[in-house]
MARSESE-422974 format. One record per residue (C-alpha): x negated, y negated, z. Coordinates in steps of 0.001 Angstrom, whole numbers, padded with zeros to 6 digits, always signed. Example, Ala and Ser with C-alpha at 12.3 -4.5 7.8 and 13.67 -1.06 7.14 Angstrom:
<recs>
-012300+004500+007800/-013670+001060+007140/
</recs>
This chain:
<recs>
-011711+029838+022538/-014306+032294+022162/-017553+033703+023460/-020156+030840+024701/-022970+033054+023489/-023373+031071+020188/-023813+027874+022204/-026353+029606+024592/-028241+031095+021344/-028470+027390+019798/-030091+025887+023291/-032462+028824+023334/-033429+029245+019862/-036812+027927+018774/-036328+028300+014998/-035300+025221+013212/-033221+027082+010062/-031614+029525+012595/-030749+026878+015100/-029053+024662+012108/-026869+027539+011087/-025998+028131+014824/-024969+024331+015031/-022936+024507+011808/-020968+027505+013102/-020282+025760+016173/-019213+022481+014529/-016776+024614+012258/-015305+026414+015446/-014907+023215+017285/-012974+021684+014133/-010806+024714+014166/-010109+024218+018036/-009252+020783+017627/-006766+021849+014740/-005301+024744+016936/-005087+022198+019599/-003046+019459+017847/-000672+022232+016435/+000191+023187+019659/+000180+019842+021387/+002855+018717+018591/+005064+021872+019149/+004804+021385+023122/+005751+017670+022795/+009067+018632+021118/+009590+020949+024132/+008752+018373+026701/+010589+015455+024910/+013956+017474+025170/+013123+018176+029002/+012143+014443+029684/+015903+013803+027891/+017360+015981+030467/+015683+014744+033381/+013376+017509+034228/+010654+016169+036708/+008219+019197+035964/+007767+019954+032290/+007208+023923+031726/+006642+024874+027811/+006004+027669+026375/+004731+029360+022906/+004864+032619+022052/+001772+032477+019800/-000131+029635+021367/-003922+030311+021890/-004454+030624+025633/-007845+029001+025128/-006570+025714+024470/-003526+025636+026924/-005323+023719+029648/-006403+020791+027338/-002501+020513+026018/-001410+020336+029482/-003562+017581+030322/-002293+015928+027044/+001198+016337+027725/+000579+015116+031515/-001003+012041+030068/+002118+011236+027797/+004736+011899+030288/+003130+011613+033660/+004910+014758+035099/+003204+017910+036350/+003012+020083+033296/+002816+023889+032856/+001911+025321+029527/+002569+028929+028950/+001633+031311+025998/+002285+034825+025039/+005373+037106+025193/+006252+039733+027823/+003496+038560+029696/+002599+034987+029801/-000627+033358+030666/-000232+029657+031697/-002193+026723+032717/-001036+023803+035094/-001870+020135+035479/-000215+017635+038082/-000297+014008+038571/-001958+012472+041840/-000255+013221+045062/+001720+016389+043953/+000270+019533+045013/+000910+022096+041655/-000835+024878+043794/+001380+024519+046471/+004371+024230+044226/+003435+027605+042664/+002966+028973+046223/+006800+027995+046861/+007969+029911+043952/+005661+032648+043769/+008274+035080+043743/+008735+034502+039994/+005060+034835+039369/+002710+037736+038699/-000580+036004+040281/-001665+032357+040476/-004623+030299+041448/-006210+026858+041515/-006065+023748+043529/-003720+020582+044108/-004667+019130+040461/-004619+022090+038591/-003823+026031+038402/-003280+028860+036216/-000847+031649+036499/+000336+035013+035055/+004116+035732+034821/+006674+037830+032990/+008691+035975+030037/+011938+037152+031673/+011133+034993+034749/+010791+031671+032547/+014076+029886+033153/+014389+030883+036772/+010720+029396+037303/+011936+026323+035967/+015114+026157+037814/+013072+027046+041123/+010337+024359+040358/+012918+021812+039665/+014663+022564+043121/+011448+022458+044751/+010474+018911+043127/+013761+017616+044707/+012858+018954+048036/+009462+017342+048230/+011026+013872+046550/+008434+014431+043364/+010502+011257+042015/+008468+008961+044079/+005402+010024+042560/+006393+009947+038854/+005316+006053+038348/+001864+006230+037260/-000450+003677+039509/-003623+002239+037771/-006131+000764+040605/-007529-002268+039105/-010696-003815+040322/-010550-007346+038838/-008605-009425+036395/-010488-010569+033243/-009983-013480+030708/-011648-014440+027691/-014416-016114+029358/-015334-013388+031655/-016197-010793+029072/-019523-010070+027907/-022588-008081+027467/-023752-009168+030489/-020835-007992+032584/-021140-004621+031044/-024754-004451+032020/-023842-005178+035543/-021147-002774+035994/-023574-000156+034715/-025957-000658+037687/-022888+001039+039468/-023830+004410+037593/-023496+007419+037827/-019514+007249+037829/-017476+010442+038787/-015900+011769+041832/-016103+009118+044814/-017443+006557+042299/-014615+005786+039716/-015837+003638+036749/-014124+000118+037514/-010869-000566+035498/-010176-003888+034621/-006984-005856+034067/-007439-007700+030638/-005314-011023+029840/-005504-014073+027876/-005318-012332+024567/-002903-011988+021725/-002555-008775+019765/-004171-008747+016364/-004734-006041+013521/-004014-002844+014809/-004538+000935+013294/-003887+004436+014119/-007635+006226+013982/-008829+009733+014002/-008131+012781+011872/-004883+013239+013638/-003837+009485+014098/-003338+009607+017779/-005797+007175+018819/-004905+003077+018582/-007224+000561+017636/-006351-003017+018486/-008049-006275+017882/-007780-008869+020759/-007794-012422+019791/-008044-015463+021745/-007705-018635+019263/-008409-021232+021622/-011810-019826+022614/-012315-018826+018619/-013150-015234+019759/-011866-011649+019353/-013052-008196+020420/-011993-004790+019907/-009990-002118+022074/-009262+001509+021509/-007297+003958+023425/-007946+007472+022853/-004554+009417+022433/-002870+006233+023266/-001136+005928+020083/+002237+005970+021075/+001363+002708+022887/+001605+001109+019366/+005278-000130+020072/+004357-001936+023414/+003281-004970+021468/+003858-007200+018615/+001350-008826+016481/+000705-012400+017579/+002290-011927+020934/+000283-012063+024157/-000827-008789+025427/-002048-007150+028933/-004143-004259+029131/-006139-001887+031544/-009243-000490+030632/-013014+000033+030816/-015468-001834+029353/-018394-000230+027492/-020946-001288+024588/-020004+000029+021320/-022980+000633+018969/-022353+001136+015419/-024196+000513+011904/-026854-001312+013869/-024713-003698+015630/-023587-003748+019299/-020562-005463+020941/-018292-005143+023736/-015306-003011+023563/-012365-002160+026012/-011242+001559+026488/-007859+001126+027564/-005242+003496+029291/-002327+001363+029201/-001198-001875+027363/+002028-003892+027489/+003485-006757+025471/+006272-009051+025947/+009510-008040+027448/+011991-006897+024623/+015776-007470+024486/+018440-004793+025523/+021557-003817+023758/+023750-001647+025775/+020566-000121+027662/+018811+000281+024184/+015394-001715+023555/+015304-003470+020206/+012142-003776+018464/+011949-006038+015546/+009701-004855+012640/+010994-006469+009745/+008973-007035+006969/+006125-004704+008803/+005243-000975+008378/+002202+000395+009662/+000757+001555+011920/+004486+001998+013370/+005871+004032+010805/+002826+006284+011010/+003258+007012+014718/+006898+007295+014750/+006233+009991+011871/+004313+011778+014160/+006547+011622+017288/+009012+014495+017741/+011970+012515+018881/+012274+010039+016055/+015274+009653+013848/+015009+007597+010620/+017944+005951+009278/+018368+004810+005432/+021080+003694+003373/+019382+005698+000407/+016983+008063-000366/+015272+005661-002283/+014557+003314+000378/+013324+006336+002604/+011157+007445-000031/+009659+003924-000514/+009131+003297+003273/+007899+006822+004379/+006102+007925+001276/+003957+011186+001689/+005432+011318+005320/+008963+012064+004310/+008700+015767+003848/+007776+016063+007572/+010524+013193+009055/+013950+013608+010097/+015876+011165+008262/+019879+010385+008073/+021158+009037+004814/+024171+006756+005802/+027082+006657+002944/+028379+003128+002392/+032023+004017+003921/+031089+005847+007078/+028565+006623+009854/+030244+008511+012718/+029855+012157+011597/+026095+011134+010887/+025062+009719+013957/+027684+011058+016312/+025941+013004+019379/+022726+012614+017974/+019722+013571+020099/+016892+010992+019497/+014405+008963+021553/+013372+006716+018890/+015883+005444+016128/+014406+003643+013037/+016349+001837+010781/+014708+001656+007326/+017754-000164+006147/+020193-002230+008349/+023201+000087+007205/+025654-001430+004578/+027068-004096+006368/+027392-005524+009964/+030588-003613+010840/+028828-000402+010064/+025546-001230+012084/+027448-002151+015137/+029393+000968+014984/+026465+002988+014371/+024357+001688+017200/+027372+002252+019578/+027038+006163+018480/+023294+006415+019231/+022179+007831+022355/+021986+005368+025758/+018149+004306+026544/+016835+004950+023080/+014479+002611+021387/+015966+000545+018034/+013569-000052+015837/+014440-002246+012706/+012010-002275+009589/+014285-002580+006480/+014648-006203+004341/+012974-004496+001312/+014133-004335-002036/+018061-003899-003068/+018272-000372-004710/+020254-001769-007257/+020502+001264-009780/+021752+003291-007031/+024205+001144-005817/+025619+000383-009457/+023953+002344-012093/+022918+000307-015098/+023934+000892-018626/+020582+002533-019882/+020246+004659-017059/+024067+006069-017541/+022958+006538-021481/+020061+008426-020845/+021718+010324-018411/+024669+011211-020502/+022034+011932-023442/+020148+014449-021153/+023257+016042-019787/+024452+016999-023518/+020942+018317-024308/+020550+020366-020924/+021932+024186-020638/+023232+024658-017478/+020658+022448-015441/+021503+020951-011965/+022727+017482-012718/+020625+015630-010146/+017436+016850-012183/+018380+014919-014990/+018140+011430-013310/+015041+009465-012927/+012655+011238-010335/+012461+008020-008404/+016252+007440-008319/+017528+011038-007864/+019900+011235-005194/+023344+012434-004300/+024681+008688-004064/+023462+007739-007426/+025089+011083-009151/+028297+010554-007365/+028546+007004-008958/+027432+008091-012152/+030064+010704-012114/+032827+008522-011056/+032199+005679-013757/+032109+008886-016428/+035366+010265-015021/+037193+007044-015277/+035754+006602-018686/+036875+009950-019846/+033285+011271-020428/+033616+014018-017737/+035745+016105-015824/+035923+018987-013347/+036359+022481-014438/+036959+023807-011026/+033409+025237-010785/+031637+022125-011671/+030944+019149-013892/+031334+019046-017814/+031517+016530-020339/+034686+015798-021914/+035070+015540-026044/+034854+011920-026946/+035492+010081-030054/+034510+006534-030541/+032359+004230-028534/+033416+003617-024639/+032726+000704-022849/+031534+001890-019123/+031940-001800-017830/+035629-001985-018178/+035957+000936-015674/+037334+000154-011957/+034465+002130-010365/+031825+000209-012581/+033411-003128-011110/+033782-001701-007676/+030251-000689-007366/+029010-004344-008587/+031167-006155-005938/+029623-003598-003218/+026119-004619-004643/+026630-008070-004296/+028186-008155-000909/+025255-005864-000206/+022913-008511-001278/+024285-011091+000993/+024153-008990+004064/+020380-008231+003466/+020103-012115+002960/+021801-012838+006305/+020108-010193+008326/+016514-011121+006966/+017281-014804+008010/+018341-014301+011492/+016963-012973+014558/+018193-009295+015509/+019483-010720+018955/+021636-013148+017158/+022920-010942+014713/+023892-008176+017259/+025218-010511+019581/
</recs>
């Protein structure tokens, strides 16, 4: 991102104190580079996700304020995620770009074929750089797509991993790692052997790294009473490919992991697959009921994720600090069409299973085809939201009387403050004669004597809804997702 002189100065410096200063400066610069790179990568993923949804074969993403010093790394990471040739451009008016390609597709040749839209370009079949006018951005996208069709790029968009051999629990050892190491040095013309690893079940999993984009997974084999760890750098999105306790297959390289004086075998995987999952009208069903992490964290990071919850209370409980960064839809009890119709999403996460079976089926039918459906919620019932208890209503009424023009939502308990609860409290108050509308908002009505809120029709209706919702959740948690949705 900057001059290489500080690095050269560090290597040439003989004074220890000065060298330490150079090292600290370089470390800080590297930390800043990683931060900028991740921010740009996240923004690039949003554009790439949309282009993949539209069926684009080549991905061309652009940010006016993206740092040109990291766009090559970002292009490589987008390519790794979607396995499509990728061009990342930065700047305005005159754009600087970096391109990366999949094996078999000559990205330099592709740029040569559409060079009329470029100012200059150069590179080789796997990577290239380019300069162009911003006005040519959309014409370039269209021209590259036409070229991709002409050369049948579709035939190259299925990633292929060349595997050396298949290994089971009895084959993996430090001796094997030492034997493979005799083949070094690895590189162009002598790639490091990639093995298929089978015979293990997925154990504990976590997302690691400052940006939580690396996946660490324990591989268990109860029959032989052994386990070992696998890690996928930049493979956090693969966390949805397995279920804990179920068989898992991986492809990766073996190496020794040395940590705190201990040495162990570790698999660095590039891909993994678990059991085949059921489909509902071309939508993959993923059952995470009773689970949460690390799946919720990865979904919160993914730009194409939409969370669906019945109440804001549920969303707060499940997503916690991730909530402000997530796209969340709150389903009202009586309708869902306008909330989910024409929704764009790659992953749809049900933090709650809608309000009843009929609403859940309608909601799913309106979701995009080919999206993944994640089911999480079988948690506590938000009773005070569905039918506010009398103590809550008394406190709300008292604070309302004492407040002076405050927002009514702010008068509710902070952990329960949401429109659904306010709507229900007001309905009960209006029916009981405690409040009414003045045309511009709500106001308290003069009351003489005691008022029994439990005698209102709204109180009884909300109680019946609460009882029905409890039964729905009980049935939803007791049956398989396949059986429920059949």
